N, C-alpha and C positions, 0 to 999 in steps of 0.2 A: 652457257657462255663459253666461248672457245678462244683459243690462241692466248692463253694466260701467259705462256712463255714470252710472247711478244710484248705484253704489258710489263712484265718483270724486266725485260731487257731495256725497254724505253725508260723505266724508272731509274735503272742503273746508269743510263747514259745522260739523264736530264741534269740540268743545272740544279744545285741544291734547293733553290727557292721555287722551283717549277714543278715539284712533285704533285701537288694537287691538280695543277693544270693538265699534267700527263694523264692522271686517272680520269679527270673529267672528259678529256678528249676520247679516251678509250671507251668509257661508258656511253658517251654520245654515239659512238660508232657502232658498238656492239649491243647496247641495250636501249638505244634511242632515249637516253637520259636527257631530261630537260634542264637539270641543274644538279651540281655536286658541290658539297661543302664538307670541310673537315674541321672538327672541334677537338681541342686537347684539354685534358683535365688540368685545372689550375693547381698551384702548389698546395693550397688548403683543401683540395678535393671537395670543393663546394660547388664549383661551376665548371661548365665546359665552354672554353673560349674559342672564338672563331679564328681560324687561320686565314690570312689574306682577307682583309676587311671587304665585305661585299655590300654594295649600296642596298639599303632597305633591310638587311639582315640584322638580327639582334647580335650584338657583340659577345654576349654570354647568355647561357641558359643554366638554370639550377640543375645539379645532378639529381637531387632528390625529388624533383617535381617537374619532370619534362619527359617527352618521348625519348629524346636522346639519352637522358639519364637512365631510363629503364633499360636501354640496350647496354649502357656502360655498366650498370650495377649487376644485371643478370648475365652479362657476357653472352648474350644471344641476340640475333636480329629482332628488331621490333618494327612492325609494319603499321602504317596509318593509311587507311583508304579514304580518299576524298573524292568529291564529285568531278574534279578536273585533273587529278593525278593520284599516284600512289607514292607515298614516302616510305623508304626503307632505311632504317638506322642500323648501322653495323659496327660492332666493337672493333677497335684497332688495338691489337694486343700482340706482344712479342715475348715469348718464353715466360708467360705469366705476368709481364709488366703491362698494366693497363694504361695505354697512352691516351685514348680518346675514342671518338665516334665519327665514322664517315656516313654522311647522309646523301642518298641519291633520290631525286625526284623523277619518277618514271611515268609514262603515259598511262591513263586509266585502263584497267582491264589487263595489264601486263601479268603474264603467268610467271610468278617468281620461282616456282619450284625448280625449273632447270637452271635458273640463274644463280641460286644461292651458293652452291659449292664454288663456282668461279668467283663470285663476289667475295667470299671468305678468303680465297687465295690472294685476291688483289689487296685486301685489307692487311693481310699478313705481310705481303711484299712491301706495301706502303710503310708499315710500321718499321720494318728492317731498314728501309732507306731513310726514314726520318732520323733514326738513331745514328746512321752514318753521316747524314747531311748536317747534323748539329755541330760537327767539327768545323764546318765551313760557312755557316750562316747563323744569324741570330733569330731568324724568322720564327722557328718553332719554340725556342726558349722564350721569346717575347710573348708569344701567344699563350703561354702557360700562366702568365702573371695577371691577376685581376687588379693588383695594385703594385706599387713599387716595393722591391725588396730592400731591406737594410743592407749595408755593405757586408756585415757579418753573415747575414742569411745568404747573400749571393755566394760567398765563399763556401759556406757549408753545403748548399745544394749542388754546387759544382763538384764537391768532394764525394757525394753520395753515389753508390752504385746503381740506384734505381729505387722504386718504391715497392716492388714485388718481384718474385722469382718463383718459377714452378718447374719441378722435375718429377719423374716418376716416383722418386723416393720421398719427396717433401714438397710442401708449398710454404712460401715465406713472404711476409709483408711487413711494412713498417710505416709509421707516420710520426711527424714532429709538429708540435705547436709551441708558440705561435709560428705558423708556417712562414710568415713574411718577416719575422724578426727573431729567429732562433740565433743562438750564439755558441753554446758550449756542447750541447748534446749532439751525438752522431752515431751512426752505425755503418758497418761495412760487412760485405760477405764475398766469398769467392768459392767456386766449385771447380775442382780439378782432381785428377788422379784418384777418384774414388772417395774424396773427402769434401765436406762442406766446412769452411772456416767462417765463423760468425763473431763479430766484434761489436759490443755495445759500449759506448763511450760517454763519459760525462766530464768535460773539461771545466776546471774552476774559472771563476771570473765572469765578466760580462762583456758584451759588445765585441769589438774587433780583437781585443786581447784574448778573449776566450776562443774566438774562431782561429786565431793564429796558433794558439797552443794546441787545439784539437787537430788542426792541419798537420802540425809537426808530428804528433803522436800517431795519427792514422798512416801517414806516409812512412814513418819509421817501422810500423808494424807490417805494412805492405812490403817494404824493402827486405825485412827479415824473412817474411813468408816466402817471397820470391827467390830468396837465396837458399831455400830448402831447409831452414832451421825448424826445429820442433817447437811446440807451443810455448814451453817454458823459456826457451832461448829467444823466441820472438818477443816475449814480454821483457826479457832482460835487455835486449838490444834497444827496444823502444824506451825503456827506463833510462838507459845511458844517454840516449839522444836528448830526451827531455831535460835530464839533470845537467847535461853539458851546456844547454842553452839557458836554463833558468836557475841553476845552482840551488834548487830546493825552494825557491820563492814561488813557484807555480808547479802544479802537478795535475795528473790526469787519472781519473778513476775509470777502470775498464773491466769488463767481464769478457773473457776471451775463451771461445769454445771451438773444438774441432770434432766433427761428426764423421764416423766411419759409415759410408753409405750402404755397405754390405751387411754390417752387423748391428748398427745402432749404438755401438760403443762411443762414448763421448769423453773427451779430455777437456778439462776446464781449468782456467786460471782466474781466480777472483781477486782482482787488484783494485778494490774500491767499492763504490756505492751502487752500480747497477745490480738489480736483483732478478731472480728467476722464479716463476710459478709454473706448476704442471697441472693440467686438467687431464685426468685419467678416468674415463667414464663420467660420473657426476661428482667426483671427488677432486677438490683443489688442494694442492699441497705446495707450500713454499719450499724450494730446494736451496738448502744452505750449504755454503762451502767454508773452508777455513779462510778467514780474512787475511789477505796479504797486502803489502804496502802499495799505494797508488804509484803509477809510473812517474819517476822524476822527483820523488820526495827526498830520497837519500841516494848517495853514490853507491854503485855496484850492488844493488839489491838483487838477491837470488830469488827465483820463483819456482814453485813446485806444482805439478799438475795433479788434479784429482780426477776421479772417473765415476761415471754413472752410465746407465743404459736407458735409451728410449725404446718404446714399443710401438708397433703400428697402432694408430688411433690416438696416440698421445698428442696433446696440444701444449706447447710451451709458450709462455708469455714472459717477455723481458721488459722491465720498466726502469727508467731513471728515477733519481730521487725526487725530481719534479712531479712524478706520478704518485709513488707510494707515500711520500711524505707530505703531500698537499692535505691541508686540514679543512674540515667542515666548519661552519659557523659555531658548532658546538665543541670544536676542538678535537674531533676524531680524525686521525690520519686515514687517508684513502686505503692504505695498505693493511689496515687493521682487520676490517671485515668487508668493506664495500667493494674492494677489488675482486675478492673471491666471488661475491655475488654477481658482479658484472661479468666475470669470466664464465661462470656457469650460464648466465643469461644469454651469452653470445655464442654458445657452443654449436648452434645450428647454422651460424653464419660462416661463409667461406673466410679463410684467413685474410684475404685481401680487404675485407670489410671490418675485421675485428679491431685493428688499432684505432681507427677513427671512432668506432662505436665506444670503445673503452674511454677514449678521451672526451667524448660527449658525456658519458657517465661521470667522469672526473669533474667536468665543468659543473654538472648538477650538484655533485657532492660538495664542491667548493662554494656553492651558493650562486653560481652563474656569473661571477665577476672574473676579472683578469687573474690568471695564475701568477704567483710570485716568482716562479722559475719556469724555464722552458721544460717541456715534457716530451718524452720519447717512449713509444710503445712499439715493440717488435713481436709478431706472432709467427710461430712456426708449427705447422701440422706435419707430423711424421707419418709417412705411409709405409716405409720400409722397403727393403730390396725385393720382397715378394711381388710388389706392384710393377717391377721392371719388366717390360716386354722383351722377350728374347728375340734377337734378330737372326 
């Protein structure tokens, strides 16, 4: 496949809602494609939803039992040869963020080997443009929802940085349940100047009140981080912002961490209920910190950083109290023993698949019914600076 730069330029110049049409036109011209469709993963990571409803096409297909889902899960092209055509399903991923799958129907007998590198570049360019286009159109946001979001969930999803992120030093992924009705749990991350800042948040309350509280805390933390404050001062500024608004009547539990990408040194402020577990080899250990007050509980609270070190090969798992405190029908909390078993059992999965797998185990532990609280899992695999390729 040739002239990838032309396709990328056409995508940049296209109207936000016309991206799929641009790719389809390019693949018809260069690969003689018969049909092209784009599906995006829904908020619950259960289905792949069709962008731009096509007559006769299924509006959604399951991630765990479909050819498109195999490409999405493995993050590799998946080809289906039929008597009248060849279907190739290609993951659309940007910097570790798995967006969806592009499917192209090609004439039978098409030699895919020379086409695959160019198709992968087109998918990457398409993914970048989708993220940009979402500022100006609801098309791709609407395609992601298999059902209606609550207002609180709408606010929380708009606040999140994404569902996964990958760099040479680490791979990071997160998931929230119930995806369409979350209210207080949240996470945030930022990578800049040799550091990864990660925040795991559990706002008190329910519904819109919890979403408003978490929005205030997250934006206060971002404001402090972007002002260049250190981790303890970030917590202190956010604490003041929440207290000024609620005067102690509402507060936010947060685990705030800053990773040095070169050394693996980590600074941490534990201000509430989110917890951390580390999988090193086959051993799972709960990493405890000195408990400090949640943000906004009292006026002018001071915070102190603690430190630990991650090693290449470490897997860190962060969970809200809706995860580790969920009880089985027999009364055993998930965090007592079941969480460690599930973390060891998922050690061969990539981090992008771990949060959802852990939440499925949580549902089984809970007895299969609805959880009493929203649940957040974040998984971080640490590769270390030695994985960085010198330029």
